[in-house]
N, C-alpha and C positions, 0 to 999 in steps of 0.2 A: 059524219055518221059512225057510230061505234057498232061493230057487228057482235054477234054472240060470242065468238072466241075471245075477242078483246075484252068483252064484259066479264067472262068467266075468269079471264087471266087478272083483271083488276080485282075481282073478288078474292082470288087466290093469294095476292100479294101481302096483305097483313098477316095471314096465317103463316106463310113461307117465312117472313122476316122474323116472326116471333120464334119459329122452330130454328132458324139459323142462330138467333140471338142466344137460345138455350143450348146450342151445340148438342142437339139430339139427333139420334139415327131416326129417319123418318119413313113412313109407310106411304108412299105416294100412290094414288089411285087415278086412272083415267077411263072414262066410260065413253065409248063411240055407240053409233047406233046399231052396230053388229056385234062388238065384243067388249070385254072389260079387261083391264090390265092392271096390275099392281107391281110395284118395285119396292125394295128396301134399299134406301140409299144412306151412305155413311155421313157422319156428322159434319164432314167437310162440304158435302154436297157434290163431290167430285167422282164418286165411285159407286156404282150399283153393286150391292152385296148379293142379293138375289132378286129374281123376278119371276112372276108367274102370270099367266093369261089364259082367256078362254080359247086362244088359238094353239095352245100347247097340244101335240098329238095325242097324248094319253087322255086329256080332258075332252077333246073333241069327240073322242070315241063314245065317251058317256053322255053327250049333250046333243040335243036337236038343233038348238041354237045358242050362240054366244051371248045373246042379248036378253038373258032371263035372269030372275032372282036366283034360280037353282044354279045357274053358271057362276054367278057372283059368289054364292056360298062355297062351291067347289074351289074357285080361285082364292077366297079368303082362307080355307082351311089348308090349301097347298102352300100358299105364301107363308103362313105360320109355321108349318111343318119344315120347310126350307130354311127360314130364319133361325129356328131353333137348332138345326143342324149345324149352321155356322156360328152358333154361340150367341144370337141376338134374342134377347127375351123381352126388351122394353123398347118401344118405338113412340114417336109422335105421329098421330094420324093426320095426313094431308090429303084433304078431299079435293083439292085442285079446283076450288070454286063451284063444285057442284053441290046441290042441296043434299043434306044429310037424310035421304029417305030412299026407298025402293032399292036399286041394285047396290048403291055405296053404302047404305045402312046393312044390307045383308052381308056384303063383303066383310065389313067391320065386325059385325057380330060373330060372323063365323071364324075370323081370325082370333077374336077374343076367346071363344070357346075352345079353339085348338091350342091355347096357351100363350097367346101373344099379350103382353100388358101394355095398355095406352089409355 
């Protein structure tokens, strides 16, 4: 029997393989029931360049919950700002097997509005 996490990882595999083949910097997103996390990972996949999440102290002060669309928008904006500071302007979006709607879509749209290209 395949569980939910295994099914999600199976869905993520082709996307990650394509991003690795392109040797692109990737914006990886993880959504839990309580928070949302984003990381910009270098082309080799070995090093996290920048990270942001709804558990960061300054974001938690602004939020009632880390599991909302508003939290995802703030994390998207924050990750784009941090990436641009490190000189990263173009990324490949890795939704980690999650459907592209709700919090995942809100994070991606906010990152795009803040100047990240993907």
